[in-house]
All heavy atoms as a GROMACS GRO file, in nm:
protein
  625
    1ALA      N    1   5.200  17.849  10.554
    1ALA     CA    2   5.206  17.718  10.617
    1ALA      C    3   5.257  17.615  10.517
    1ALA      O    4   5.323  17.521  10.565
    1ALA     CB    5   5.066  17.674  10.663
    2ALA      N    6   5.231  17.632  10.393
    2ALA     CA    7   5.280  17.539  10.292
    2ALA      C    8   5.434  17.536  10.283
    2ALA      O    9   5.494  17.438  10.238
    2ALA     CB   10   5.219  17.566  10.156
    3ARG      N   11   5.495  17.642  10.324
    3ARG     CA   12   5.645  17.655  10.320
    3ARG      C   13   5.706  17.564  10.426
    3ARG      O   14   5.826  17.539  10.422
    3ARG     CB   15   5.689  17.797  10.335
    3ARG     CG   16   5.648  17.889  10.219
    3ARG     CD   17   5.689  18.029  10.247
    3ARG     NE   18   5.830  18.043  10.287
    3ARG     CZ   19   5.882  18.152  10.340
    3ARG    NH1   20   5.806  18.254  10.362
    3ARG    NH2   21   6.009  18.153  10.375
    4TYR      N   22   5.631  17.524  10.519
    4TYR     CA   23   5.687  17.440  10.632
    4TYR      C   24   5.617  17.305  10.646
    4TYR      O   25   5.549  17.278  10.745
    4TYR     CB   26   5.673  17.521  10.761
    4TYR     CG   27   5.742  17.657  10.759
    4TYR    CD1   28   5.662  17.771  10.746
    4TYR    CD2   29   5.873  17.667  10.764
    4TYR    CE1   30   5.726  17.896  10.745
    4TYR    CE2   31   5.938  17.792  10.761
    4TYR     CZ   32   5.861  17.907  10.749
    4TYR     OH   33   5.921  18.030  10.746
    5PRO      N   34   5.626  17.221  10.544
    5PRO     CA   35   5.562  17.094  10.561
    5PRO      C   36   5.620  17.009  10.665
    5PRO      O   37   5.738  17.028  10.708
    5PRO     CB   38   5.580  17.030  10.416
    5PRO     CG   39   5.701  17.092  10.365
    5PRO     CD   40   5.700  17.234  10.423
    6GLU      N   41   5.544  16.915  10.717
    6GLU     CA   42   5.588  16.830  10.828
    6GLU      C   43   5.720  16.757  10.788
    6GLU      O   44   5.810  16.742  10.873
    6GLU     CB   45   5.478  16.729  10.858
    6GLU     CG   46   5.509  16.648  10.986
    6GLU     CD   47   5.394  16.560  11.028
    6GLU    OE1   48   5.283  16.588  10.994
    6GLU    OE2   49   5.424  16.463  11.098
    7SER      N   50   5.733  16.716  10.662
    7SER     CA   51   5.848  16.643  10.623
    7SER      C   52   5.975  16.730  10.632
    7SER      O   53   6.082  16.685  10.677
    7SER     CB   54   5.837  16.595  10.483
    7SER     OG   55   5.816  16.700  10.390
    8ARG      N   56   5.964  16.859  10.604
    8ARG     CA   57   6.075  16.953  10.614
    8ARG      C   58   6.119  16.967  10.762
    8ARG      O   59   6.236  16.964  10.794
    8ARG     CB   60   6.043  17.085  10.557
    8ARG     CG   61   6.156  17.185  10.566
    8ARG     CD   62   6.126  17.314  10.499
    8ARG     NE   63   6.226  17.413  10.517
    8ARG     CZ   64   6.222  17.541  10.501
    8ARG    NH1   65   6.102  17.589  10.462
    8ARG    NH2   66   6.321  17.623  10.521
    9LEU      N   67   6.017  16.982  10.845
    9LEU     CA   68   6.048  16.998  10.989
    9LEU      C   69   6.111  16.871  11.046
    9LEU      O   70   6.201  16.876  11.125
    9LEU     CB   71   5.920  17.035  11.067
    9LEU     CG   72   5.857  17.167  11.024
    9LEU    CD1   73   5.729  17.191  11.098
    9LEU    CD2   74   5.950  17.287  11.040
   10HIS      N   75   6.060  16.758  10.998
   10HIS     CA   76   6.118  16.628  11.045
   10HIS      C   77   6.266  16.615  10.998
   10HIS      O   78   6.351  16.578  11.080
   10HIS     CB   79   6.038  16.514  10.989
   10HIS     CG   80   6.090  16.384  11.028
   10HIS    ND1   81   6.083  16.327  11.154
   10HIS    CD2   82   6.157  16.289  10.952
   10HIS    CE1   83   6.140  16.214  11.157
   10HIS    NE2   84   6.182  16.182  11.037
   11ASP      N   85   6.294  16.651  10.874
   11ASP     CA   86   6.429  16.648  10.825
   11ASP      C   87   6.525  16.742  10.899
   11ASP      O   88   6.631  16.708  10.931
   11ASP     CB   89   6.433  16.682  10.672
   11ASP     CG   90   6.367  16.572  10.589
   11ASP    OD1   91   6.351  16.460  10.640
   11ASP    OD2   92   6.342  16.602  10.470
   12MET      N   93   6.470  16.861  10.927
   12MET     CA   94   6.557  16.961  11.003
   12MET      C   95   6.581  16.905  11.144
   12MET      O   96   6.687  16.929  11.196
   12MET     CB   97   6.479  17.091  11.008
   12MET     CG   98   6.479  17.171  10.885
   12MET     SD   99   6.417  17.337  10.910
   12MET     CE  100   6.549  17.412  11.000
   13HIS      N  101   6.483  16.837  11.207
   13HIS     CA  102   6.506  16.783  11.339
   13HIS      C  103   6.608  16.671  11.333
   13HIS      O  104   6.700  16.672  11.426
   13HIS     CB  105   6.374  16.722  11.394
   13HIS     CG  106   6.384  16.678  11.535
   13HIS    ND1  107   6.391  16.544  11.560
   13HIS    CD2  108   6.392  16.752  11.652
   13HIS    CE1  109   6.401  16.536  11.699
   13HIS    NE2  110   6.403  16.654  11.751
   14LYS      N  111   6.609  16.586  11.237
   14LYS     CA  112   6.706  16.488  11.225
   14LYS      C  113   6.847  16.548  11.203
   14LYS      O  114   6.948  16.501  11.263
   14LYS     CB  115   6.672  16.393  11.104
   14LYS     CG  116   6.563  16.298  11.131
   14LYS     CD  117   6.525  16.212  11.010
   14LYS     CE  118   6.638  16.150  10.936
   14LYS     NZ  119   6.596  16.070  10.817
   15ASP      N  120   6.857  16.655  11.119
   15ASP     CA  121   6.985  16.724  11.100
   15ASP      C  122   7.030  16.783  11.225
   15ASP      O  123   7.151  16.773  11.259
   15ASP     CB  124   6.966  16.832  10.992
   15ASP     CG  125   6.947  16.777  10.853
   15ASP    OD1  126   6.964  16.655  10.829
   15ASP    OD2  127   6.904  16.854  10.762
   16PHE      N  128   6.943  16.842  11.301
   16PHE     CA  129   6.982  16.907  11.431
   16PHE      C  130   7.036  16.795  11.522
   16PHE      O  131   7.135  16.815  11.600
   16PHE     CB  132   6.869  16.980  11.498
   16PHE     CG  133   6.899  17.028  11.629
   16PHE    CD1  134   6.987  17.130  11.651
   16PHE    CD2  135   6.846  16.965  11.743
   16PHE    CE1  136   7.019  17.173  11.777
   16PHE    CE2  137   6.875  17.008  11.868
   16PHE     CZ  138   6.964  17.113  11.886
   17GLU      N  139   6.967  16.679  11.534
   17GLU     CA  140   7.011  16.576  11.620
   17GLU      C  141   7.151  16.527  11.576
   17GLU      O  142   7.234  16.492  11.669
   17GLU     CB  143   6.912  16.458  11.617
   17GLU     CG  144   6.788  16.485  11.690
   17GLU     CD  145   6.687  16.368  11.681
   17GLU    OE1  146   6.689  16.288  11.583
   17GLU    OE2  147   6.606  16.356  11.780
   18GLU      N  148   7.177  16.522  11.451
   18GLU     CA  149   7.310  16.483  11.402
   18GLU      C  150   7.421  16.582  11.447
   18GLU      O  151   7.524  16.542  11.495
   18GLU     CB  152   7.314  16.463  11.255
   18GLU     CG  153   7.239  16.341  11.203
   18GLU     CD  154   7.226  16.331  11.051
   18GLU    OE1  155   7.309  16.400  10.983
   18GLU    OE2  156   7.146  16.257  11.003
   19VAL      N  157   7.388  16.708  11.433
   19VAL     CA  158   7.485  16.811  11.471
   19VAL      C  159   7.506  16.805  11.623
   19VAL      O  160   7.616  16.820  11.673
   19VAL     CB  161   7.435  16.953  11.429
   19VAL    CG1  162   7.520  17.065  11.492
   19VAL    CG2  163   7.437  16.967  11.275
   20GLU      N  164   7.398  16.784  11.694
   20GLU     CA  165   7.411  16.776  11.841
   20GLU      C  166   7.501  16.656  11.879
   20GLU      O  167   7.581  16.666  11.973
   20GLU     CB  168   7.268  16.756  11.905
   20GLU     CG  169   7.271  16.751  12.054
   20GLU     CD  170   7.132  16.745  12.116
   20GLU    OE1  171   7.042  16.691  12.050
   20GLU    OE2  172   7.119  16.787  12.231
   21GLU      N  173   7.484  16.547  11.815
   21GLU     CA  174   7.565  16.426  11.842
   21GLU      C  175   7.713  16.457  11.814
   21GLU      O  176   7.799  16.420  11.896
   21GLU     CB  177   7.513  16.304  11.760
   21GLU     CG  178   7.592  16.179  11.787
   21GLU     CD  179   7.569  16.121  11.923
   21GLU    OE1  180   7.467  16.151  11.988
   21GLU    OE2  181   7.664  16.057  11.978
   22GLU      N  182   7.734  16.526  11.703
   22GLU     CA  183   7.872  16.557  11.671
   22GLU      C  184   7.932  16.660  11.767
   22GLU      O  185   8.052  16.656  11.794
   22GLU     CB  186   7.882  16.613  11.527
   22GLU     CG  187   7.852  16.506  11.420
   22GLU     CD  188   7.942  16.390  11.423
   22GLU    OE1  189   8.067  16.406  11.422
   22GLU    OE2  190   7.890  16.271  11.430
   23PHE      N  191   7.847  16.749  11.816
   23PHE     CA  192   7.893  16.843  11.916
   23PHE      C  193   7.933  16.772  12.043
   23PHE      O  194   8.036  16.802  12.104
   23PHE     CB  195   7.782  16.950  11.948
   23PHE     CG  196   7.810  17.030  12.064
   23PHE    CD1  197   7.908  17.128  12.063
   23PHE    CD2  198   7.742  17.010  12.189
   23PHE    CE1  199   7.938  17.210  12.172
   23PHE    CE2  200   7.764  17.088  12.293
   23PHE     CZ  201   7.866  17.193  12.290
   24ARG      N  202   7.850  16.675  12.084
   24ARG     CA  203   7.879  16.597  12.206
   24ARG      C  204   8.009  16.519  12.198
   24ARG      O  205   8.074  16.492  12.293
   24ARG     CB  206   7.765  16.505  12.239
   24ARG     CG  207   7.640  16.580  12.287
   24ARG     CD  208   7.529  16.482  12.320
   24ARG     NE  209   7.401  16.547  12.340
   24ARG     CZ  210   7.364  16.604  12.458
   24ARG    NH1  211   7.448  16.604  12.560
   24ARG    NH2  212   7.250  16.664  12.470
   25LYS      N  213   8.039  16.478  12.070
   25LYS     CA  214   8.164  16.401  12.046
   25LYS      C  215   8.286  16.501  12.029
   25LYS      O  216   8.400  16.453  12.014
   25LYS     CB  217   8.149  16.320  11.924
   25LYS     CG  218   8.052  16.204  11.934
   25LYS     CD  219   8.036  16.128  11.805
   25LYS     CE  220   7.944  16.015  11.818
   25LYS     NZ  221   7.928  15.936  11.690
   26GLY      N  222   8.258  16.626  12.028
   26GLY     CA  223   8.366  16.725  12.019
   26GLY      C  224   8.410  16.754  11.873
   26GLY      O  225   8.512  16.809  11.846
   27ARG      N  226   8.328  16.712  11.776
   27ARG     CA  227   8.360  16.732  11.635
   27ARG      C  228   8.303  16.859  11.574
   27ARG      O  229   8.329  16.893  11.461
   27ARG     CB  230   8.311  16.610  11.555
   27ARG     CG  231   8.377  16.482  11.594
   27ARG     CD  232   8.327  16.367  11.510
   27ARG     NE  233   8.369  16.246  11.567
   27ARG     CZ  234   8.317  16.126  11.543
   27ARG    NH1  235   8.211  16.121  11.460
   27ARG    NH2  236   8.367  16.017  11.593
   28VAL      N  237   8.209  16.923  11.655
   28VAL     CA  238   8.143  17.053  11.607
   28VAL      C  239   8.165  17.155  11.709
   28VAL      O  240   8.147  17.129  11.830
   28VAL     CB  241   7.995  17.019  11.583
   28VAL    CG1  242   7.922  17.158  11.554
   28VAL    CG2  243   7.977  16.930  11.462
   29ASP      N  244   8.204  17.278  11.672
   29ASP     CA  245   8.223  17.386  11.758
   29ASP      C  246   8.089  17.424  11.824
   29ASP      O  247   7.986  17.409  11.770
   29ASP     CB  248   8.275  17.508  11.687
   29ASP     CG  249   8.428  17.508  11.669
   29ASP    OD1  250   8.490  17.429  11.728
   29ASP    OD2  251   8.471  17.603  11.592
   30LEU      N  252   8.106  17.484  11.944
   30LEU     CA  253   7.985  17.532  12.017
   30LEU      C  254   7.915  17.639  11.938
   30LEU      O  255   7.791  17.639  11.929
   30LEU     CB  256   8.030  17.591  12.157
   30LEU     CG  257   7.916  17.657  12.238
   30LEU    CD1  258   7.807  17.555  12.272
   30LEU    CD2  259   7.975  17.724  12.362
   31LEU      N  260   7.982  17.728  11.870
   31LEU     CA  261   7.922  17.833  11.797
   31LEU      C  262   7.839  17.780  11.680
   31LEU      O  263   7.728  17.821  11.653
   31LEU     CB  264   8.027  17.933  11.741
   31LEU     CG  265   7.974  18.054  11.666
   31LEU    CD1  266   7.887  18.137  11.755
   31LEU    CD2  267   8.090  18.140  11.620
   32ILE      N  268   7.895  17.679  11.612
   32ILE     CA  269   7.822  17.612  11.501
   32ILE      C  270   7.694  17.548  11.559
   32ILE      O  271   7.586  17.564  11.499
   32ILE     CB  272   7.906  17.509  11.427
   32ILE    CG1  273   8.034  17.574  11.374
   32ILE    CG2  274   7.825  17.433  11.325
   32ILE    CD1  275   8.017  17.640  11.240
   33PHE      N  276   7.707  17.478  11.669
   33PHE     CA  277   7.596  17.405  11.730
   33PHE      C  278   7.490  17.506  11.767
   33PHE      O  279   7.367  17.485  11.736
   33PHE     CB  280   7.640  17.330  11.851
   33PHE     CG  281   7.528  17.278  11.930
   33PHE    CD1  282   7.457  17.168  11.884
   33PHE    CD2  283   7.494  17.333  12.052
   33PHE    CE1  284   7.348  17.114  11.958
   33PHE    CE2  285   7.385  17.286  12.124
   33PHE     CZ  286   7.314  17.174  12.081
   34LEU      N  287   7.527  17.618  11.830
   34LEU     CA  288   7.426  17.716  11.869
   34LEU      C  289   7.360  17.782  11.748
   34LEU      O  290   7.237  17.813  11.753
   34LEU     CB  291   7.495  17.827  11.954
   34LEU     CG  292   7.541  17.774  12.094
   34LEU    CD1  293   7.615  17.885  12.164
   34LEU    CD2  294   7.428  17.722  12.173
   35GLU      N  295   7.430  17.804  11.642
   35GLU     CA  296   7.373  17.866  11.517
   35GLU      C  297   7.272  17.766  11.458
   35GLU      O  298   7.160  17.810  11.417
   35GLU     CB  299   7.482  17.899  11.418
   35GLU     CG  300   7.562  18.015  11.453
   35GLU     CD  301   7.680  18.038  11.358
   35GLU    OE1  302   7.692  17.972  11.254
   35GLU    OE2  303   7.751  18.139  11.380
   36VAL      N  304   7.300  17.638  11.453
   36VAL     CA  305   7.214  17.540  11.398
   36VAL      C  306   7.087  17.529  11.481
   36VAL      O  307   6.978  17.521  11.436
   36VAL     CB  308   7.280  17.398  11.383
   36VAL    CG1  309   7.184  17.292  11.350
   36VAL    CG2  310   7.390  17.413  11.276
   37GLU      N  311   7.107  17.530  11.615
   37GLU     CA  312   6.999  17.526  11.712
   37GLU      C  313   6.909  17.647  11.696
   37GLU      O  314   6.783  17.632  11.690
   37GLU     CB  315   7.050  17.518  11.854
   37GLU     CG  316   6.940  17.509  11.954
   37GLU     CD  317   6.994  17.505  12.096
   37GLU    OE1  318   7.084  17.587  12.130
   37GLU    OE2  319   6.942  17.429  12.178
   38GLU      N  320   6.965  17.763  11.683
   38GLU     CA  321   6.885  17.884  11.667
   38GLU      C  322   6.806  17.884  11.540
   38GLU      O  323   6.686  17.917  11.536
   38GLU     CB  324   6.971  18.004  11.665
   38GLU     CG  325   6.895  18.140  11.655
   38GLU     CD  326   6.986  18.264  11.656
   38GLU    OE1  327   7.107  18.247  11.655
   38GLU    OE2  328   6.930  18.374  11.664
   39GLU      N  329   6.864  17.836  11.427
   39GLU     CA  330   6.799  17.827  11.300
   39GLU      C  331   6.680  17.729  11.309
   39GLU      O  332   6.571  17.752  11.261
   39GLU     CB  333   6.892  17.782  11.186
   39GLU     CG  334   6.830  17.769  11.057
   39GLU     CD  335   6.930  17.725  10.951
   39GLU    OE1  336   7.042  17.765  10.951
   39GLU    OE2  337   6.881  17.646  10.860
   40PHE      N  338   6.702  17.618  11.369
   40PHE     CA  339   6.597  17.518  11.386
   40PHE      C  340   6.480  17.574  11.469
   40PHE      O  341   6.367  17.562  11.426
   40PHE     CB  342   6.652  17.386  11.454
   40PHE     CG  343   6.550  17.284  11.477
   40PHE    CD1  344   6.479  17.227  11.372
   40PHE    CD2  345   6.526  17.242  11.608
   40PHE    CE1  346   6.385  17.126  11.395
   40PHE    CE2  347   6.436  17.142  11.632
   40PHE     CZ  348   6.361  17.081  11.522
   41GLU      N  349   6.510  17.641  11.578
   41GLU     CA  350   6.410  17.695  11.667
   41GLU      C  351   6.328  17.807  11.594
   41GLU      O  352   6.205  17.813  11.603
   41GLU     CB  353   6.469  17.752  11.795
   41GLU     CG  354   6.515  17.643  11.889
   41GLU     CD  355   6.584  17.694  12.010
   41GLU    OE1  356   6.601  17.826  12.020
   41GLU    OE2  357   6.627  17.617  12.092
   42GLU      N  358   6.395  17.891  11.516
   42GLU     CA  359   6.327  17.995  11.439
   42GLU      C  360   6.236  17.937  11.333
   42GLU      O  361   6.126  17.984  11.316
   42GLU     CB  362   6.431  18.087  11.372
   42GLU     CG  363   6.502  18.183  11.471
   42GLU     CD  364   6.605  18.267  11.401
   42GLU    OE1  365   6.631  18.254  11.282
   42GLU    OE2  366   6.668  18.350  11.480
   43THR      N  367   6.278  17.830  11.267
   43THR     CA  368   6.200  17.770  11.170
   43THR      C  369   6.073  17.708  11.229
   43THR      O  370   5.960  17.720  11.181
   43THR     CB  371   6.276  17.655  11.092
   43THR    OG1  372   6.391  17.724  11.028
   43THR    CG2  373   6.190  17.594  10.984
   44ILE      N  374   6.091  17.644  11.344
   44ILE     CA  375   5.973  17.584  11.414
   44ILE      C  376   5.876  17.695  11.456
   44ILE      O  377   5.755  17.681  11.436
   44ILE     CB  378   6.019  17.505  11.545
   44ILE    CG1  379   6.105  17.380  11.499
   44ILE    CG2  380   5.897  17.468  11.627
   44ILE    CD1  381   6.027  17.278  11.423
   45GLU      N  382   5.930  17.806  11.505
   45GLU     CA  383   5.844  17.918  11.544
   45GLU      C  384   5.769  17.975  11.425
   45GLU      O  385   5.646  17.994  11.433
   45GLU     CB  386   5.925  18.031  11.606
   45GLU     CG  387   5.846  18.149  11.650
   45GLU     CD  388   5.930  18.263  11.708
   45GLU    OE1  389   6.048  18.250  11.718
   45GLU    OE2  390   5.863  18.362  11.742
   46HIS      N  391   5.836  17.992  11.311
   46HIS     CA  392   5.771  18.038  11.193
   46HIS      C  393   5.656  17.939  11.146
   46HIS      O  394   5.551  17.984  11.104
   46HIS     CB  395   5.871  18.059  11.076
   46HIS     CG  396   5.965  18.174  11.096
   46HIS    ND1  397   5.917  18.301  11.117
   46HIS    CD2  398   6.099  18.174  11.103
   46HIS    CE1  399   6.028  18.381  11.138
   46HIS    NE2  400   6.137  18.307  11.127
   47ALA      N  401   5.691  17.812  11.154
   47ALA     CA  402   5.587  17.714  11.112
   47ALA      C  403   5.468  17.723  11.204
   47ALA      O  404   5.354  17.713  11.155
   47ALA     CB  405   5.652  17.572  11.115
   48LEU      N  406   5.486  17.725  11.330
   48LEU     CA  407   5.370  17.733  11.424
   48LEU      C  408   5.292  17.858  11.408
   48LEU      O  409   5.161  17.857  11.407
   48LEU     CB  410   5.424  17.723  11.568
   48LEU     CG  411   5.486  17.590  11.609
   48LEU    CD1  412   5.543  17.597  11.749
   48LEU    CD2  413   5.377  17.479  11.602
   49VAL      N  414   5.360  17.971  11.384
   49VAL     CA  415   5.287  18.097  11.360
   49VAL      C  416   5.203  18.088  11.233
   49VAL      O  417   5.093  18.131  11.229
   49VAL     CB  418   5.382  18.218  11.360
   49VAL    CG1  419   5.319  18.346  11.307
   49VAL    CG2  420   5.440  18.244  11.499
   50ALA      N  421   5.264  18.032  11.129
   50ALA     CA  422   5.193  18.014  11.003
   50ALA      C  423   5.070  17.922  11.017
   50ALA      O  424   4.960  17.951  10.966
   50ALA     CB  425   5.286  17.960  10.895
   51GLN      N  426   5.089  17.816  11.093
   51GLN     CA  427   4.975  17.721  11.116
   51GLN      C  428   4.862  17.791  11.196
   51GLN      O  429   4.749  17.771  11.167
   51GLN     CB  430   5.023  17.595  11.184
   51GLN     CG  431   5.109  17.508  11.094
   51GLN     CD  432   5.172  17.391  11.167
   51GLN    OE1  433   5.155  17.379  11.288
   51GLN    NE2  434   5.253  17.313  11.099
   52MET      N  435   4.898  17.871  11.295
   52MET     CA  436   4.801  17.938  11.378
   52MET      C  437   4.726  18.043  11.294
   52MET      O  438   4.604  18.056  11.306
   52MET     CB  439   4.865  18.005  11.499
   52MET     CG  440   4.908  17.904  11.603
   52MET     SD  441   4.966  17.971  11.759
   52MET     CE  442   5.089  18.090  11.711
   53SER      N  443   4.799  18.113  11.209
   53SER     CA  444   4.738  18.211  11.123
   53SER      C  445   4.641  18.150  11.025
   53SER      O  446   4.532  18.195  11.000
   53SER     CB  447   4.839  18.295  11.040
   53SER     OG  448   4.922  18.364  11.130
   54LEU      N  449   4.685  18.033  10.970
   54LEU     CA  450   4.597  17.957  10.875
   54LEU      C  451   4.470  17.912  10.948
   54LEU      O  452   4.358  17.929  10.895
   54LEU     CB  453   4.670  17.841  10.818
   54LEU     CG  454   4.590  17.743  10.728
   54LEU    CD1  455   4.531  17.821  10.606
   54LEU    CD2  456   4.671  17.625  10.690
   55ALA      N  457   4.485  17.857  11.071
   55ALA     CA  458   4.366  17.808  11.143
   55ALA      C  459   4.273  17.924  11.182
   55ALA      O  460   4.151  17.910  11.166
   55ALA     CB  461   4.416  17.744  11.271
   56ALA      N  462   4.330  18.040  11.221
   56ALA     CA  463   4.242  18.151  11.254
   56ALA      C  464   4.173  18.204  11.126
   56ALA      O  465   4.051  18.232  11.138
   56ALA     CB  466   4.329  18.267  11.304
   57ALA      N  467   4.235  18.210  11.014
   57ALA     CA  468   4.169  18.252  10.888
   57ALA      C  469   4.058  18.149  10.851
   57ALA      O  470   3.951  18.190  10.813
   57ALA     CB  471   4.269  18.261  10.776
   58ALA      N  472   4.088  18.023  10.869
   58ALA     CA  473   3.985  17.925  10.831
   58ALA      C  474   3.866  17.933  10.926
   58ALA      O  475   3.748  17.923  10.879
   58ALA     CB  476   4.051  17.780  10.841
   59VAL      N  477   3.891  17.951  11.046
   59VAL     CA  478   3.777  17.970  11.148
   59VAL      C  479   3.690  18.089  11.109
   59VAL      O  480   3.566  18.085  11.115
   59VAL     CB  481   3.826  17.976  11.290
   59VAL    CG1  482   3.723  18.024  11.384
   59VAL    CG2  483   3.880  17.845  11.334
   60GLU      N  484   3.759  18.199  11.070
   60GLU     CA  485   3.683  18.319  11.028
   60GLU      C  486   3.594  18.292  10.908
   60GLU      O  487   3.479  18.330  10.902
   60GLU     CB  488   3.776  18.435  10.997
   60GLU     CG  489   3.836  18.498  11.121
   60GLU     CD  490   3.929  18.616  11.087
   60GLU    OE1  491   3.893  18.691  10.991
   60GLU    OE2  492   4.028  18.628  11.151
   61ILE      N  493   3.649  18.218  10.815
   61ILE     CA  494   3.576  18.186  10.689
   61ILE      C  495   3.459  18.095  10.722
   61ILE      O  496   3.345  18.116  10.677
   61ILE     CB  497   3.668  18.119  10.580
   61ILE    CG1  498   3.767  18.224  10.532
   61ILE    CG2  499   3.589  18.061  10.468
   61ILE    CD1  500   3.881  18.168  10.447
   62PHE      N  501   3.487  17.992  10.804
   62PHE     CA  502   3.379  17.898  10.846
   62PHE      C  503   3.270  17.976  10.921
   62PHE      O  504   3.153  17.947  10.902
   62PHE     CB  505   3.433  17.788  10.931
   62PHE     CG  506   3.522  17.689  10.860
   62PHE    CD1  507   3.626  17.627  10.926
   62PHE    CD2  508   3.506  17.668  10.723
   62PHE    CE1  509   3.711  17.538  10.862
   62PHE    CE2  510   3.592  17.574  10.654
   62PHE     CZ  511   3.690  17.514  10.730
   63ALA      N  512   3.306  18.072  11.004
   63ALA     CA  513   3.207  18.144  11.088
   63ALA      C  514   3.123  18.237  10.991
   63ALA      O  515   3.000  18.240  11.006
   63ALA     CB  516   3.282  18.230  11.184
   64LEU      N  517   3.188  18.294  10.894
   64LEU     CA  518   3.112  18.379  10.794
   64LEU      C  519   3.020  18.295  10.715
   64LEU      O  520   2.911  18.343  10.670
   64LEU     CB  521   3.209  18.456  10.702
   64LEU     CG  522   3.291  18.567  10.769
   64LEU    CD1  523   3.399  18.616  10.671
   64LEU    CD2  524   3.198  18.681  10.810
   65ALA      N  525   3.056  18.171  10.689
   65ALA     CA  526   2.976  18.078  10.613
   65ALA      C  527   2.864  18.014  10.694
   65ALA      O  528   2.779  17.940  10.641
   65ALA     CB  529   3.056  17.972  10.543
   66GLY      N  530   2.867  18.043  10.828
   66GLY     CA  531   2.766  17.982  10.915
   66GLY      C  532   2.794  17.840  10.957
   66GLY      O  533   2.706  17.772  11.014
   67GLU      N  534   2.914  17.796  10.938
   67GLU     CA  535   2.949  17.660  10.972
   67GLU      C  536   2.990  17.656  11.125
   67GLU      O  537   3.065  17.743  11.171
   67GLU     CB  538   3.074  17.609  10.890
   67GLU     CG  539   3.118  17.474  10.918
   67GLU     CD  540   3.013  17.367  10.894
   67GLU    OE1  541   2.962  17.361  10.779
   67GLU    OE2  542   2.981  17.299  10.993
   68THR      N  543   2.942  17.560  11.195
   68THR     CA  544   2.964  17.551  11.337
   68THR      C  545   3.054  17.433  11.379
   68THR      O  546   3.107  17.425  11.492
   68THR     CB  547   2.834  17.541  11.416
   68THR    OG1  548   2.762  17.424  11.370
   68THR    CG2  549   2.748  17.666  11.399
   69ASP      N  550   3.079  17.346  11.287
   69ASP     CA  551   3.162  17.226  11.320
   69ASP      C  552   3.309  17.251  11.271
   69ASP      O  553   3.360  17.180  11.182
   69ASP     CB  554   3.106  17.100  11.255
   69ASP     CG  555   3.164  16.975  11.308
   69ASP    OD1  556   3.245  16.978  11.401
   69ASP    OD2  557   3.136  16.869  11.251
   70PHE      N  558   3.372  17.349  11.333
   70PHE     CA  559   3.511  17.385  11.293
   70PHE      C  560   3.611  17.270  11.306
   70PHE      O  561   3.695  17.252  11.216
   70PHE     CB  562   3.565  17.503  11.376
   70PHE     CG  563   3.480  17.624  11.371
   70PHE    CD1  564   3.440  17.692  11.488
   70PHE    CD2  565   3.440  17.679  11.247
   70PHE    CE1  566   3.370  17.813  11.481
   70PHE    CE2  567   3.361  17.792  11.243
   70PHE     CZ  568   3.327  17.859  11.357
   71LEU      N  569   3.605  17.199  11.418
   71LEU     CA  570   3.705  17.104  11.442
   71LEU      C  571   3.701  16.990  11.332
   71LEU      O  572   3.812  16.949  11.288
   71LEU     CB  573   3.686  17.036  11.576
   71LEU     CG  574   3.714  17.133  11.697
   71LEU    CD1  575   3.683  17.056  11.826
   71LEU    CD2  576   3.851  17.182  11.694
   72ARG      N  577   3.590  16.945  11.299
   72ARG     CA  578   3.584  16.840  11.193
   72ARG      C  579   3.642  16.895  11.061
   72ARG      O  580   3.715  16.822  10.995
   72ARG     CB  581   3.436  16.796  11.171
   72ARG     CG  582   3.415  16.685  11.064
   72ARG     CD  583   3.278  16.648  11.046
   72ARG     NE  584   3.187  16.757  11.009
   72ARG     CZ  585   3.179  16.806  10.887
   72ARG    NH1  586   3.249  16.761  10.788
   72ARG    NH2  587   3.099  16.906  10.862
   73LEU      N  588   3.607  17.012  11.024
   73LEU     CA  589   3.656  17.072  10.898
   73LEU      C  590   3.806  17.106  10.905
   73LEU      O  591   3.873  17.095  10.802
   73LEU     CB  592   3.575  17.194  10.864
   73LEU     CG  593   3.423  17.165  10.833
   73LEU    CD1  594   3.349  17.300  10.825
   73LEU    CD2  595   3.413  17.091  10.702
   74MET      N  596   3.855  17.144  11.019
   74MET     CA  597   3.996  17.182  11.034
   74MET      C  598   4.090  17.062  11.004
   74MET      O  599   4.200  17.080  10.961
   74MET     CB  600   4.025  17.235  11.172
   74MET     CG  601   3.973  17.372  11.195
   74MET     SD  602   4.026  17.501  11.081
   74MET     CE  603   4.195  17.520  11.134
   75ALA      N  604   4.035  16.943  11.026
   75ALA     CA  605   4.121  16.822  11.001
   75ALA      C  606   4.154  16.805  10.859
   75ALA      O  607   4.253  16.747  10.818
   75ALA     CB  608   4.042  16.697  11.049
   76SER      N  609   4.076  16.865  10.765
   76SER     CA  610   4.102  16.856  10.622
   76SER      C  611   4.216  16.950  10.575
   76SER      O  612   4.263  16.942  10.464
   76SER     CB  613   3.972  16.885  10.541
   76SER     OG  614   3.940  17.023  10.560
   77PHE      N  615   4.256  17.038  10.662
   77PHE     CA  616   4.364  17.131  10.629
   77PHE      C  617   4.493  17.071  10.671
   77PHE      O  618   4.586  17.082  10.696
   77PHE     CB  619   4.348  17.267  10.699
   77PHE     CG  620   4.247  17.346  10.636
   77PHE    CD1  621   4.113  17.343  10.680
   77PHE    CD2  622   4.279  17.436  10.532
   77PHE    CE1  623   4.016  17.419  10.616
   77PHE    CE2  624   4.180  17.510  10.475
   77PHE     CZ  625   4.047  17.507  10.516
   0.00000   0.00000   0.00000
């Protein structure tokens, strides 16, 4: 999850929006646009999977420790 900080995802989204704008203006090929879009979507998917895995592991640890207030503690991650 640390490999995909929110700032990185935000920057990638801005880059994608710029490529999309250039595509709409006819300055970027369709193939390039689709490659950038696919890369962005794959990165978002990897980030979400990593976050879900982290959350699941944290819940398991909290459960083993007898902690019942998962939501409050999850905010610290």
